[in-house]
C-alpha positions in Angstrom: 71.3 49.3 -10.1 69.2 49.6 -7.1 66.2 50.5 -8.9 66.7 47.1 -11.1 67.2 45.0 -7.8 64.3 46.5 -6.0 61.9 46.0 -8.8 63.3 42.2 -9.1 62.7 41.5 -5.5 59.0 43.1 -5.6 58.7 40.5 -8.6 59.7 37.5 -6.7 57.6 38.6 -3.5 54.5 39.2 -5.9 55.1 35.9 -7.4 55.1 33.9 -4.4 52.2 35.5 -3.0 50.2 34.5 -6.1 51.3 31.1 -5.7 50.4 30.9 -2.3 46.8 32.2 -2.8 46.6 30.0 -5.9 47.3 27.0 -3.6 45.2 28.2 -1.2 42.0 28.5 -3.0 42.8 24.9 -4.5 42.4 23.5 -0.9 39.6 22.4 0.6 38.4 24.4 4.1 39.2 22.6 7.0 36.5 20.2 8.3 33.8 21.9 11.0 33.6 20.1 13.9 35.4 18.1 16.5 36.7 14.1 15.0 34.5 11.4 15.9 34.1 10.3 19.4 33.7 6.5 20.4 31.8 6.0 23.4 33.8 4.1 26.3 32.4 1.2 28.3 31.5 4.0 30.8 29.6 4.4 33.1 29.7 8.5 33.0 29.0 10.4 35.7 27.3 14.1 35.4 26.1 17.1 37.7 23.6 18.6 36.5 21.5 22.3 37.6 18.5 20.3 39.8 19.2 16.6 39.8 22.8 16.3 41.3 25.1 13.2 40.8 23.5 11.2 37.4 24.8 8.3 36.0 24.9 7.4 31.9 25.1 3.9 31.4 25.1 2.1 27.9 22.5 -0.4 27.9 23.2 -1.7 24.2 25.5 -0.4 21.1 25.7 -2.2 17.8 22.7 0.0 16.5 23.0 1.5 12.7 21.6 5.1 13.3 18.5 4.4 15.4 15.6 6.6 15.0 12.9 5.6 17.7 12.4 3.8 21.0 9.4 2.0 22.4 9.3 0.0 25.6 7.7 -3.4 25.7 6.0 -4.0 29.1 8.4 -6.8 29.4 11.4 -4.4 29.8 12.8 -5.1 26.1 12.8 -2.3 23.8 12.0 -2.1 20.2 14.4 0.4 18.3 13.9 1.3 14.8 17.5 1.8 12.5 16.2 4.8 10.4 15.3 3.7 7.0 16.2 0.1 7.6 15.1 -2.6 10.0 13.5 -2.6 13.4 15.5 -4.1 16.0 14.9 -5.8 19.8 16.9 -4.9 22.7 16.3 -7.7 25.2 16.1 -6.7 28.8 16.9 -2.8 28.0 15.4 -2.6 31.8 18.0 -5.1 33.6 20.4 -3.9 35.9 23.1 -5.7 34.0 22.3 -4.1 30.8 20.4 -4.9 27.6 21.3 -7.4 24.6 20.6 -6.8 20.6 19.2 -9.5 19.4 21.0 -10.1 15.9 18.0 -10.9 14.7 16.0 -7.9 13.1 12.2 -8.4 13.4 10.6 -10.0 10.5 7.6 -8.5 8.6 8.6 -5.1 8.4 8.1 -3.7 4.6 11.3 -4.0 3.1 11.9 -0.3 1.2 14.5 0.4 -1.6 17.5 2.4 0.0 17.2 5.8 -0.8 17.6 9.1 1.1 14.8 9.5 4.0 13.2 6.2 2.9 12.5 3.3 4.9 11.3 3.0 8.3 10.8 5.7 10.7 9.0 5.5 14.0 7.3 2.9 16.3 5.0 3.2 18.9 2.7 0.7 21.1 -1.1 0.7 20.8 -2.3 1.9 24.1 -3.7 -1.5 25.1 -0.7 -3.3 23.3 -0.7 -6.0 26.6 -3.8 -7.4 25.5 -4.2 -6.9 21.6 0.1 -6.8 20.7 -0.4 -4.0 18.2 2.8 -2.4 16.8 2.3 0.8 15.1 5.2 2.1 12.9 5.4 4.9 9.9 8.1 4.3 6.7 8.2 5.9 4.0 7.4 3.7 0.8 9.2 4.5 -2.4 7.7 5.5 -5.7 9.1 6.4 -9.0 12.6 7.6 -9.5 13.6 10.8 -10.6 16.6 11.8 -12.2 18.6 12.1 -8.9 17.9 8.5 -7.4 18.1 10.1 -3.9 15.3 12.1 -4.5 12.7 9.5 -5.7 9.4 9.9 -5.2 8.0 8.6 -1.4 4.6 8.3 0.5 4.6 8.6 4.3 2.6 5.4 5.3 1.2 4.9 8.6 1.1 0.6 9.3 0.7 -1.6 12.3 1.0 -5.3 12.7 0.7 -8.1 15.8 4.1 -8.6 17.7 4.7 -12.3 18.3 8.0 -11.6 20.6 9.9 -12.0 17.2 7.8 -11.0 14.2 5.1 -8.6 13.3 2.4 -10.4 11.7 -1.0 -9.8 10.1 1.2 -6.3 8.8 -1.6 -3.9 7.4 -1.3 -0.5 5.6 -3.5 2.3 7.7 -3.0 5.3 6.2 -0.7 6.1 2.7 0.0 9.8 1.8 0.5 11.5 -1.8 3.5 10.7 -3.6 6.2 13.6 -2.8 9.3 14.1 -4.2 12.3 13.6 -1.6 11.2 12.0 2.0 11.3 13.6 5.5 11.3 11.7 8.7 8.0 11.2 11.0 6.9 10.7 14.5 3.6 9.2 15.8 2.0 8.7 19.6 -1.5 7.7 20.6 -3.5 10.8 22.1 -5.1 11.3 25.4 -8.3 10.9 23.0 -7.0 7.3 21.8 -6.3 8.9 18.0 -3.0 8.8 15.9 -1.2 12.1 15.7 1.3 11.6 13.0 4.0 14.2 11.8 5.2 15.1 8.2 7.9 17.4 6.9 8.4 19.7 3.9 11.7 21.5 4.5 12.2 22.9 1.0 9.3 24.2 -1.0 5.7 25.6 -0.4 3.8 21.9 0.3 3.7 23.6 4.3 0.5 25.9 3.0 -0.7 23.1 0.5 -3.7 22.1 2.0 -4.1 19.3 -1.1 -0.9 17.8 0.5 -0.2 15.8 3.6 3.4 17.0 4.1 4.3 20.2 6.5 1.1 19.1 8.1 0.5 17.3 11.5 -2.1 14.2 11.0 -4.9 13.1 13.0 -6.3 9.9 12.4 -8.4 7.0 14.2 -6.2 4.2 15.2 -7.5 1.9 12.0 -6.6 4.8 9.7 -9.8 6.5 9.0 -10.6 10.2 9.3 -12.1 11.6 12.7 -15.3 13.5 11.5 -13.9 16.3 13.8 -10.8 17.0 11.9 -10.6 20.6 11.4 -10.8 20.5 8.0 -13.4 17.5 7.1 -15.5 18.4 4.2 -13.7 21.4 2.6 -12.8 21.3 -1.2 -9.4 20.8 -1.8 -8.1 20.1 1.3 -6.6 16.6 2.8 -9.4 15.4 5.7 -6.3 14.3 7.9 -4.8 17.8 8.2 -4.5 18.7 12.0 -2.3 21.6 11.4 -0.2 22.9 8.8 2.5 25.4 8.2 5.4 23.0 9.6 9.3 22.5 8.2 10.4 19.2 9.3 9.1 17.8 12.8 11.5 14.8 14.2 9.8 15.1 17.5 6.5 14.3 19.0 4.8 13.6 22.3 1.6 14.1 24.4 1.3 16.4 27.8 -0.7 13.6 30.1 -1.5 16.4 32.4 -3.5 18.8 29.2 -3.4 16.3 26.4 -1.7 18.9 24.6 -0.1 17.7 21.5 3.5 18.9 21.2 5.9 18.6 18.0 9.8 19.7 17.6 10.3 21.3 14.6 13.4 22.1 12.8 14.2 25.6 11.8 16.2 25.9 8.8 19.2 27.6 10.7 18.3 28.5 14.0 15.1 28.9 14.9 14.1 25.3 16.0 10.9 25.0 17.6 8.4 23.4 20.2 4.9 23.9 19.2 1.8 23.2 21.0 -0.7 21.7 18.3 -3.7 23.8 18.0 -6.4 22.2 15.7 -6.8 24.1 12.2 -3.9 26.5 13.2 -1.3 27.6 10.8 2.7 27.3 12.0 4.2 29.7 9.6 6.4 27.9 7.3 7.9 28.6 5.0 6.9 32.3 4.9 7.4 32.8 8.5 10.4 31.5 10.9 12.8 32.4 13.4 16.1 31.5 11.3 17.8 31.9 8.7 18.1 30.6 5.3 21.7 28.3 5.3 23.3 31.1 3.0 22.6 34.0 5.7 19.6 35.8 5.4 16.7 35.8 7.3 13.6 33.4 6.2 11.1 36.9 6.2 10.8 40.3 7.3 9.3 39.1 10.7 9.0 36.0 12.3 5.9 35.7 13.2 2.6 37.4 11.0 -1.4 37.7 11.5 -2.9 34.1 11.9 0.3 32.5 12.6 0.8 30.4 15.7 3.8 31.0 17.8 6.1 28.6 19.0 6.1 27.5 22.8 10.2 27.5 23.0 12.7 28.6 20.2 16.3 27.9 19.8 18.6 30.4 18.5 21.3 28.9 17.5 19.6 25.6 16.4 19.8 22.2 18.3 18.3 20.1 15.6 15.5 19.0 17.8 14.5 15.2 17.6 12.5 13.1 20.2 10.8 14.4 23.2 9.0 13.6 26.1 7.9 14.5 29.2 9.3 13.0 32.6 6.1 11.5 35.0 8.3 9.1 37.0 9.5 9.5 40.7 13.1 8.2 40.3 14.2 12.0 39.1 11.8 13.8 41.8 13.6 17.4 40.6 13.0 16.6 37.2 9.1 15.8 37.6 7.2 17.1 34.6 10.1 18.5 33.0 10.0 18.2 28.6 13.2 16.6 27.5 14.9 17.2 24.0 17.2 15.0 21.9 19.9 17.5 20.0 21.6 16.2 17.3 24.0 19.0 16.7 24.2 22.8 18.3 24.7 26.2 15.6 25.1 23.6 12.9 28.5 22.3 14.0 28.8 18.6 14.2 29.2 16.5 16.9 27.8 18.7 19.6 24.6 16.9 20.4 23.0 16.5 23.9 19.6 16.7 25.8 17.8 19.6 26.4 15.7 20.1 29.6 12.9 22.4 29.6 11.1 23.5 32.7 7.3 24.9 32.3 4.7 25.9 34.7 1.4 24.4 35.0 0.4 26.5 32.2 3.1 24.8 29.5 4.8 28.3 29.9 8.7 28.1 29.7 10.4 29.1 33.0 14.2 28.0 32.5 16.0 25.3 30.4 19.5 23.6 31.1 21.7 21.3 28.4 22.8 17.7 29.1 25.6 15.3 28.0 27.0 17.2 25.5 30.5 15.7 26.7 29.5 12.8 25.0 29.6 14.7 21.8 26.6 12.0 20.1 23.7 12.8 18.1 20.8 12.3 20.4 18.1 10.9 18.2 15.1 9.9 20.8 14.4 10.1 24.4 11.9 8.3 26.1 10.8 7.3 29.8 11.2 3.5 30.5 8.7 1.3 32.3 11.2 1.8 35.6 11.1 5.5 35.4 14.2 6.2 34.5 15.5 8.2 30.7 16.9 6.2 27.9 18.1 7.8 24.7 19.6 6.9 21.6 22.5 7.5 19.4 22.4 8.4 15.9 25.9 6.8 15.1 27.4 4.0 13.0 27.7 2.1 16.2 24.7 4.0 17.4 23.9 3.0 21.3 21.1 2.5 23.9 21.8 4.8 26.9 20.1 4.8 30.4 20.1 8.1 32.4 20.2 6.9 36.1 20.2 8.5 39.3 24.2 8.0 41.2 
């Protein structure tokens, strides 16, 4: 009798465990990260390692996933909403805060909605005050494949004249080859007056394929033509626009004014995010070499570097999802002068952990120390720029995105 009771009890326990395991298997895993955080009216005050008592002020909000920021001489700001519209924040540098113009800038080419498609970067011509030229990049839509979100696209550089409300006389200056899918691009004018453009190739072998512009840094004249001294001009089977190769997904680009060095921010797959100093004709390794791991966990290769592969200037492990970057050259933050600021969308693959990275270099662009700022806001920082007032500004990549100003207390 006792043996029968014990057997019956074991059957009940095992059945209960089996049901519990089955129920657990059917339940989705808990979400990663913290709940979405909405910015309050502010301002926010922070203390930092080398610039104490810093205040963050909300200049404008209501932007739909802003991607890029450019300041006009009058203190207004042009902001791209990624894949969609070009917006104006009036009086962005004003003491009372800015005002988001309800009407988008007219004249930007319309693009069907698809992942990574549409408007990306915006930048002013160095002589904007006299020629009113605004440059921008976008991913032009091509043929639709089996997956509409992975339709073909071509990275495109265009420009138009800004009349205060619209872009007129818009013209395409350069269009890349067609590619399946789309990634982000940045552009900047170098000290040489030439245009530098980043392109991505996060998957496949495009970054090493010299017959495509993807996974590269490109170098063009301001009219979209190819400079005669580009490193691969005249080589068979090679795009002449290519300036460097072996890049994964580059969502940051800036020029170091003191040396003219071109720097890009590059996403690793899972860790191994990089800041690269771009040298003409050099190979930066992707997809064979990386300091990161695949999303499933294994390392990308046996070694993060190899013969003929350029080493990054700065790396992050775990990843920070680097975005826009700029060197601070103003006088409002004396302790930050010469520092590199890098936007961060999230840290270590955890949502809503973005912030702003500060990297201190010596005069040879060798890293001395770094600091992470603004993580308490729990926002995806998508771009950072220095305003004409000598202050720093960032945009947050959110449904209700904001333009924020960083200023001394």
